[in-house]
KEKE-3310 file (N, C-alpha, C; in steps of 0.2 Angstrom, whole numbers, plus 5000, padded with zeros to 4 digits):
npx = (5103:5114:5114:5122:5125:5111:5107:5117:5113:5100:5103:5112:5104:5094:5102:5098:5089:5092:5091:5081:5070:5076:5071:5056:5041:5029:5014:4999:4988:4966:4954:4938:4934:4932:4925:4925:4920:4926:4920:4922:4933:4946:4955:4960:4960:4951:4940:4945:4956:4975:4991:5006:5019:5038:5031:5023:5010:4994:4987:4973:4967:4972:4986:4983:4990:4996:5008:5007:5017:5019:5019:5031:5026:5010:4995:4976:4968:4953:4947:4940:4936:4926:4925:4922:4934:4932:4935:4929:4929:4926:4941:4941:4942:4948:4950:4960:4957:4968:4973:4984:4984:4981:4976:4960:4962:4965:4980:4989:4984:4983:4976:4975:4973:4969:4969:4961:4957:4963:4967:4955:4957:4967:4977:4979:4980:4973:4974:4987:4993:4992:4997:5013:5014:5013:5011:5007:5014:5021:5032:5041:5045:5045:5047:5048:5048:5039:5035:5034:5033:5026:5030:5028:5033:5026:5024:5016:5006:4990:4975:4961:4950:4952:4958:4946:4941:4949:4951:4937:4919:4914:4922:4923:4911:4911:4920:4919:4908:4915:4922:4914:4910:4922:4921:4933:4939:4944:4957:4964:4974:4989:4997:5001:5009:5013:5010:5013:5008:5011:5007:5009:4998:4988:4986:4987:4992:4991:4994:4992:4998:4993:5000:5000:5009:5013:5005:4990:4989:4982:4980:4970:4969:4976:4990:4992:5001:5012:5010:5021:5033:5032:5034:5045:5051:5056:5055:5048:5055:5050:5044:5053:5057:5046:5046:5058:5058:5047:5053:5062:5052:5044:5053:5057:5045:5039:5041:5033:5025:5023:5022:5034:5041:5054:5050:5044:5026:5014:5005:4990:4988:4999:5015:5032:5044:5060:5063:5061:5061:5071:5065:5060:5052)
npy = (5035:5043:5051:5044:5033:5026:5030:5018:5007:5005:5002:4990:4982:4982:4975:4963:4958:4956:4944:4940:4951:4948:4938:4939:4940:4953:4956:4957:4964:4957:4962:4969:4983:5000:5011:5026:5037:5044:5041:5054:5067:5069:5066:5064:5055:5041:5028:5009:5018:5015:5012:5014:5009:5012:5026:5042:5047:5060:5066:5072:5087:5107:5110:5100:5092:5075:5064:5049:5034:5023:5004:4992:4990:4986:4995:4996:5006:5002:5007:5026:5032:5046:5047:5047:5051:5039:5047:5058:5070:5073:5068:5072:5061:5050:5037:5024:5010:5000:4990:4975:4963:4947:4941:4943:4942:4949:4952:4956:4969:4988:4997:5014:5028:5043:5061:5071:5083:5097:5092:5090:5087:5081:5074:5063:5044:5029:5017:5018:5019:5007:5000:5003:4996:4982:4965:4951:4941:4949:4950:4959:4976:4994:5009:5026:5038:5041:5059:5075:5070:5053:5041:5021:5006:4989:4973:4956:4942:4938:4937:4934:4935:4946:4956:4962:4968:4980:4997:5007:5004:5008:5011:4996:4995:5001:4995:4981:4983:4990:4979:4972:4977:4979:4967:4959:4950:4950:4941:4928:4932:4931:4940:4956:4972:4986:5004:5017:5035:5050:5066:5081:5089:5082:5075:5063:5046:5032:5017:5002:4986:4970:4953:4938:4922:4911:4899:4890:4873:4872:4883:4891:4898:4904:4898:4898:4906:4899:4896:4891:4895:4910:4910:4905:4912:4907:4908:4905:4909:4917:4925:4931:4937:4947:4956:4962:4969:4978:4988:4995:4998:5007:5018:5025:5031:5035:5053:5055:5059:5073:5078:5077:5068:5060:5058:5053:5058:5050:5046:5042:5025:5029:5021:5023:5027:5027:5024:5032:5029:5017:5003:4984:4970)
npz = (5055:5041:5028:5017:5020:5023:5008:5004:5013:5005:4994:4995:4999:4984:4981:4983:4977:4962:4955:4955:4949:4938:4930:4933:4925:4921:4928:4920:4918:4912:4908:4910:4896:4906:4912:4927:4939:4952:4969:4975:4980:4979:4972:4955:4948:4940:4939:4934:4930:4921:4931:4929:4937:4944:4952:4956:4963:4967:4979:4991:4997:4994:5004:5011:5003:4997:4994:4984:4984:4969:4968:4958:4941:4936:4940:4942:4947:4958:4967:4973:4988:4999:5016:5035:5047:5064:5077:5090:5083:5070:5055:5041:5028:5014:5006:4998:4984:4976:4965:4958:4944:4941:4925:4929:4942:4957:4964:4971:4983:4986:4999:5001:5016:5019:5029:5017:5018:5028:5047:5059:5073:5089:5086:5089:5081:5084:5078:5073:5084:5086:5081:5083:5097:5094:5096:5091:5083:5074:5060:5055:5061:5064:5069:5073:5083:5099:5091:5084:5071:5066:5066:5057:5053:5047:5048:5046:5046:5038:5037:5023:5029:5038:5029:5023:5035:5033:5030:5024:5028:5016:5007:5002:4995:4988:4979:4978:4972:4960:4954:4950:4938:4931:4930:4936:4949:4966:4973:4987:5003:5012:5018:5027:5021:5031:5031:5044:5044:5055:5063:5073:5069:5066:5054:5042:5035:5028:5026:5014:5011:5003:5000:4992:4997:4993:4983:4981:4979:4966:4963:4964:4977:4993:5004:5021:5032:5042:5061:5068:5060:5060:5073:5076:5067:5058:5040:5025:5008:5001:5011:5017:5006:5003:5015:5014:5004:5008:5020:5011:5003:5008:5015:5006:5002:5012:5013:5004:5012:5018:5002:4996:4989:4978:4963:4948:4939:4939:4925:4920:4911:4903:4901:4908:4901:4908:4926:4937:4951:4961:4963:4970:4964)
capx = (5107:5114:5109:5124:5122:5105:5109:5122:5109:5098:5106:5116:5096:5091:5106:5098:5083:5094:5091:5073:5070:5079:5065:5051:5037:5025:5007:4994:4976:4964:4947:4933:4933:4926:4927:4923:4921:4927:4916:4930:4937:4950:4962:4959:4959:4945:4939:4948:4964:4980:4996:5014:5026:5035:5031:5021:5002:4995:4982:4971:4968:4978:4985:4987:4993:5002:5011:5010:5023:5015:5024:5032:5021:5002:4992:4973:4963:4948:4941:4943:4927:4926:4922:4925:4937:4930:4937:4923:4929:4927:4943:4939:4945:4949:4952:4958:4961:4973:4974:4985:4979:4983:4972:4956:4962:4968:4984:4991:4980:4986:4972:4979:4969:4974:4964:4960:4957:4967:4966:4953:4958:4974:4984:4981:4975:4971:4975:4994:4997:4991:5005:5016:5014:5012:5017:5007:5014:5023:5037:5042:5040:5050:5043:5050:5043:5034:5037:5029:5031:5027:5028:5025:5031:5022:5025:5012:5003:4984:4967:4957:4943:4958:4959:4941:4940:4955:4949:4930:4915:4910:4926:4923:4905:4913:4928:4916:4905:4918:4927:4910:4908:4927:4922:4937:4937:4948:4961:4968:4983:4990:5005:4999:5015:5008:5015:5006:5013:5005:5010:5005:4993:4983:4987:4987:4992:4991:4997:4992:4997:4991:5001:5001:5018:5012:4997:4989:4994:4974:4983:4967:4969:4981:4992:4991:5010:5012:5012:5027:5037:5033:5036:5053:5056:5059:5051:5052:5060:5046:5041:5057:5058:5042:5049:5064:5054:5042:5060:5063:5046:5043:5059:5058:5037:5039:5041:5027:5017:5025:5022:5042:5043:5056:5049:5039:5022:5010:5000:4983:4989:5009:5021:5037:5053:5062:5062:5062:5064:5072:5062:5061:5047)
capy = (5035:5047:5046:5041:5026:5024:5025:5013:5002:5004:4998:4984:4978:4980:4969:4955:4955:4955:4936:4939:4954:4947:4932:4940:4943:4957:4956:4962:4962:4955:4966:4975:4992:5002:5020:5029:5045:5040:5044:5055:5073:5070:5063:5067:5047:5036:5020:5009:5021:5008:5016:5010:5011:5015:5033:5045:5052:5065:5065:5078:5095:5110:5113:5094:5090:5070:5060:5040:5030:5015:5002:4993:4985:4991:4995:4997:5010:5000:5011:5031:5035:5048:5047:5052:5046:5039:5051:5063:5079:5068:5070:5070:5056:5047:5028:5021:5003:5000:4981:4974:4960:4942:4941:4945:4943:4955:4947:4963:4977:4993:5001:5021:5030:5051:5067:5074:5092:5101:5088:5094:5084:5082:5069:5054:5039:5022:5012:5017:5020:5000:4997:5004:4992:4978:4961:4944:4937:4951:4949:4965:4982:4997:5014:5034:5044:5048:5065:5078:5066:5048:5034:5017:4999:4983:4968:4949:4936:4939:4932:4937:4941:4952:4961:4965:4974:4986:5001:5008:4999:5011:5007:4987:4992:5003:4990:4977:4987:4992:4976:4970:4980:4978:4959:4958:4947:4951:4935:4929:4934:4928:4944:4961:4977:4994:5009:5021:5041:5056:5072:5083:5094:5079:5075:5056:5042:5024:5014:4993:4982:4964:4949:4932:4923:4906:4900:4882:4870:4871:4892:4896:4898:4905:4895:4901:4906:4894:4901:4888:4898:4914:4911:4902:4915:4903:4910:4905:4914:4922:4928:4938:4944:4954:4960:4966:4975:4985:4990:4999:5005:5011:5022:5028:5030:5040:5059:5060:5062:5081:5080:5078:5062:5062:5054:5056:5057:5046:5049:5032:5023:5027:5017:5028:5024:5025:5022:5039:5026:5009:4998:4979:4971)
capz = (5051:5040:5021:5013:5025:5022:5003:5004:5013:5002:4987:4995:5001:4979:4975:4985:4969:4953:4952:4954:4947:4929:4928:4936:4920:4921:4927:4916:4919:4907:4912:4904:4897:4912:4918:4931:4941:4960:4973:4980:4976:4983:4967:4947:4945:4937:4940:4930:4926:4925:4932:4929:4943:4950:4951:4959:4961:4971:4982:4995:4996:4995:5012:5014:4998:4997:4985:4983:4980:4968:4966:4953:4937:4931:4945:4942:4951:4959:4971:4979:4993:5004:5021:5041:5054:5069:5083:5093:5081:5063:5050:5033:5028:5008:5005:4989:4984:4969:4962:4953:4941:4935:4920:4930:4948:4961:4966:4976:4983:4990:5001:5005:5018:5021:5027:5013:5022:5037:5053:5065:5080:5092:5081:5093:5079:5087:5073:5072:5089:5089:5075:5090:5102:5090:5099:5091:5076:5069:5056:5053:5067:5062:5072:5072:5086:5100:5090:5080:5067:5070:5058:5062:5048:5052:5040:5049:5041:5037:5035:5020:5033:5041:5025:5023:5042:5034:5026:5030:5022:5011:5002:5001:4994:4980:4977:4977:4964:4954:4952:4946:4932:4928:4926:4940:4958:4974:4975:4992:5003:5017:5022:5027:5025:5032:5035:5046:5048:5058:5066:5077:5066:5064:5046:5044:5030:5030:5018:5017:5009:5005:4997:4995:4995:4992:4982:4983:4972:4961:4962:4966:4985:4996:5007:5025:5034:5050:5068:5068:5057:5064:5080:5076:5063:5049:5037:5018:5006:4997:5012:5021:5001:5004:5022:5012:4999:5012:5024:5005:5000:5016:5019:4999:5001:5017:5013:5001:5019:5015:4996:4997:4987:4971:4962:4945:4945:4932:4921:4916:4906:4902:4904:4909:4898:4912:4932:4941:4959:4962:4969:4969:4962)
cpx = (5107:5112:5117:5122:5117:5104:5112:5116:5104:5097:5108:5107:5093:5095:5103:5092:5087:5091:5083:5068:5073:5074:5058:5047:5032:5020:5004:4989:4972:4957:4944:4934:4926:4927:4921:4921:4923:4922:4921:4934:4944:4959:4959:4957:4951:4946:4941:4953:4968:4987:5004:5020:5031:5035:5026:5013:5000:4988:4979:4969:4972:4978:4989:4988:4995:5004:5011:5011:5018:5022:5027:5027:5015:4997:4984:4970:4956:4942:4945:4936:4930:4922:4925:4929:4929:4928:4929:4923:4932:4934:4941:4945:4946:4953:4952:4961:4963:4974:4980:4985:4983:4979:4964:4955:4965:4973:4987:4985:4984:4979:4977:4973:4971:4969:4965:4961:4963:4964:4962:4952:4966:4980:4983:4977:4976:4975:4983:4998:4996:4998:5011:5017:5012:5016:5017:5009:5015:5030:5042:5040:5047:5045:5049:5045:5043:5036:5032:5026:5035:5026:5029:5025:5029:5018:5020:5007:4994:4980:4964:4951:4947:4957:4951:4938:4946:4951:4939:4925:4912:4917:4927:4917:4907:4918:4924:4909:4906:4920:4920:4907:4915:4925:4931:4936:4943:4953:4962:4971:4984:4997:5001:5006:5009:5013:5009:5009:5005:5009:5005:5001:4986:4980:4991:4987:4995:4990:4997:4992:4997:4995:4998:5006:5016:5003:4995:4990:4988:4975:4975:4964:4975:4984:4994:4999:5008:5014:5018:5033:5037:5034:5044:5058:5061:5055:5053:5051:5055:5044:5046:5060:5053:5042:5054:5063:5048:5047:5061:5058:5046:5045:5058:5050:5038:5037:5036:5023:5017:5024:5029:5046:5044:5055:5042:5031:5019:5007:4996:4987:4997:5011:5028:5042:5058:5060:5065:5063:5064:5070:5061:5054:5043)
cpy = (5040:5045:5046:5034:5025:5024:5019:5005:4998:5001:4993:4980:4976:4975:4962:4953:4954:4948:4938:4945:4954:4943:4935:4942:4948:4957:4959:4961:4964:4958:4971:4980:4994:5005:5023:5034:5039:5045:5049:5063:5077:5066:5064:5059:5045:5028:5017:5011:5014:5014:5011:5012:5009:5023:5038:5047:5056:5069:5071:5086:5101:5114:5104:5088:5083:5066:5052:5036:5024:5012:4998:4988:4991:4989:4998:5002:5006:5004:5018:5031:5039:5046:5050:5047:5044:5042:5054:5067:5072:5071:5068:5066:5053:5040:5025:5014:5001:4990:4979:4967:4955:4941:4945:4945:4948:4951:4950:4968:4979:4996:5006:5025:5035:5055:5071:5080:5091:5095:5093:5092:5084:5080:5062:5049:5033:5019:5012:5019:5010:4998:4997:4997:4986:4972:4954:4946:4941:4947:4954:4968:4986:5004:5020:5036:5042:5056:5071:5075:5059:5043:5026:5010:4992:4980:4957:4946:4939:4935:4936:4940:4946:4959:4963:4971:4980:4990:5000:5003:5002:5011:5001:4989:4996:4999:4984:4979:4986:4987:4972:4972:4980:4970:4956:4953:4947:4941:4933:4928:4933:4933:4951:4968:4983:5000:5015:5029:5045:5061:5075:5088:5091:5076:5069:5052:5036:5021:5006:4990:4972:4959:4941:4929:4915:4902:4891:4878:4871:4879:4896:4901:4903:4902:4899:4902:4903:4897:4899:4891:4905:4914:4909:4909:4912:4902:4908:4910:4921:4928:4933:4939:4950:4958:4968:4973:4981:4988:4997:5001:5008:5019:5027:5032:5038:5048:5060:5061:5072:5085:5081:5073:5065:5058:5058:5055:5056:5048:5044:5032:5023:5025:5021:5024:5023:5024:5028:5038:5022:5008:4991:4979:4965)
cpz = (5045:5034:5018:5015:5023:5014:5000:5006:5007:4996:4987:4994:4992:4979:4975:4978:4961:4952:4949:4951:4938:4923:4931:4927:4923:4923:4921:4917:4910:4910:4908:4904:4901:4912:4921:4935:4947:4964:4980:4975:4979:4977:4961:4945:4943:4939:4935:4926:4930:4926:4932:4933:4938:4949:4958:4959:4967:4975:4986:4992:4995:5003:5014:5008:5001:4993:4988:4980:4976:4965:4959:4948:4936:4938:4942:4947:4951:4963:4974:4983:4998:5010:5029:5044:5061:5077:5082:5088:5074:5059:5046:5029:5017:5008:4997:4987:4977:4969:4956:4952:4939:4933:4926:4939:4951:4964:4971:4978:4987:4991:5006:5008:5021:5021:5021:5013:5028:5043:5057:5072:5081:5091:5083:5083:5081:5083:5074:5080:5091:5086:5080:5092:5098:5093:5097:5082:5070:5065:5058:5060:5065:5065:5074:5078:5096:5097:5087:5075:5068:5064:5061:5056:5051:5046:5047:5043:5043:5037:5027:5023:5037:5036:5024:5029:5041:5029:5030:5024:5019:5004:5000:4998:4990:4976:4972:4972:4958:4950:4949:4938:4928:4926:4931:4947:4960:4974:4983:4994:5011:5020:5019:5028:5025:5035:5038:5048:5053:5060:5070:5076:5063:5058:5048:5036:5031:5022:5016:5011:5006:5001:4997:4990:4992:4989:4982:4977:4966:4957:4962:4972:4985:5001:5014:5030:5042:5055:5067:5065:5058:5069:5081:5070:5057:5043:5031:5013:5002:5001:5015:5013:5003:5011:5018:5009:5004:5017:5017:5003:5002:5017:5013:5000:5006:5019:5008:5006:5017:5007:4995:4992:4980:4970:4954:4945:4937:4932:4916:4911:4899:4903:4902:4905:4901:4922:4935:4949:4959:4967:4967:4968:4968)
residu = (MET:LYS:ALA:PRO:GLN:LEU:ARG:ASN:ALA:LEU:LEU:ALA:SER:LEU:LEU:ILE:PHE:GLY:THR:MET:LEU:ALA:SER:ALA:GLN:PRO:LEU:ARG:SER:ARG:LEU:ASN:ALA:PHE:SER:ALA:ALA:ALA:ASN:SER:GLY:ALA:THR:ASP:LEU:SER:ILE:GLY:ASP:LYS:LEU:TYR:GLY:PRO:GLY:ALA:ILE:THR:VAL:GLY:TRP:LEU:GLY:VAL:LYS:LYS:GLN:LEU:LEU:ILE:PRO:ASN:GLY:GLU:TRP:VAL:VAL:VAL:ALA:ALA:THR:ASP:HIS:ASN:SER:SER:GLN:ALA:THR:PRO:SER:GLN:LEU:THR:SER:MET:ALA:LEU:GLY:GLN:PHE:ASP:GLY:ASP:ALA:VAL:LYS:SER:LEU:ILE:ILE:ALA:THR:PHE:ASN:ARG:ARG:PRO:GLY:SER:HIS:ASN:GLY:ILE:TRP:LYS:ASP:ALA:GLU:ARG:CYS:GLU:VAL:GLU:ASN:GLN:ARG:LYS:LEU:TYR:LEU:GLU:LYS:ASP:GLY:PRO:SER:ALA:PHE:ARG:ARG:CYS:VAL:LEU:VAL:ARG:PRO:VAL:SER:ASN:ALA:GLN:VAL:ARG:LYS:THR:GLY:HIS:ALA:LEU:LEU:TRP:ARG:ASP:THR:GLN:SER:ASN:LEU:ASP:SER:LEU:ASN:GLY:LYS:LEU:GLY:GLU:PHE:ASN:LEU:GLU:SER:ALA:GLN:TYR:ILE:VAL:ASP:SER:ARG:GLY:SER:TYR:LEU:ARG:VAL:VAL:ARG:PHE:ASP:CYS:THR:GLN:SER:THR:SER:ASP:GLY:LYS:GLY:CYS:VAL:GLY:ILE:ASP:ASP:SER:SER:VAL:ARG:ASP:MET:GLN:LEU:PRO:ALA:GLU:VAL:GLU:ALA:ARG:ILE:ALA:TRP:ALA:LYS:ILE:TYR:PHE:ARG:LEU:ALA:ALA:PRO:GLY:PHE:ASN:LYS:GLU:LEU:ASN:ALA:ASP:ASN:LEU:THR:PRO:GLY:VAL:GLU:ALA:LYS:TYR:LYS:SER:VAL:LEU:LEU:PRO:ASP)
# end
């Protein structure tokens, strides 16, 4: 798709959200005042930092720096942890968890994993390859490649048990510990939106967002997405809206893989006076 066509398509998609954006109230956290150094040297951010999107943060070491596009609203840095990949020749990775809170509960969760130093293997990433061939319960699949630069976007239903399997065990250890210090808690989710980007140099970026599109009647849980609606693609409007969001967000976020994202850098605790990126909520 040519640049003008892509721009027009994105603008048209944004119009779908006009009414939704006008009536939506921004979520705010109610957490303990807590700040601690992250267990990672790949970010300058601290645990408990609040970022107000949309905008970008820069992560990684010299030579492999990347930008992560932070969505609209208030996002709290919950964890950042260094670890290695599971390949025979491991790559040095960092995983970060950012939560959008409704009071003390994480309503939306982002887990971003990236190589913090130059890659040390042949660029084969099993999870990115699985994304490209996903056939079970997918709601949306978009992929570019195979080439020197491969990208895959996937939206699918998810359970809380599956959420816990996303990301390294060390990240979940730090996430739970830091949530306890913040007096926060993890909510329940029913939808996963993910983007994988890899290249032939062994560089890697995975950004996964978890949401709940429908709460239970008591507001304490999340209603799963029915298998029949997935099979027949007769999806609730809230799920369709999240799929539309993923299409826009991940296309805008992709240039951050090579630190080419055209967005303002965010400063913790500072709310921008204008939006440098047009994103639906």
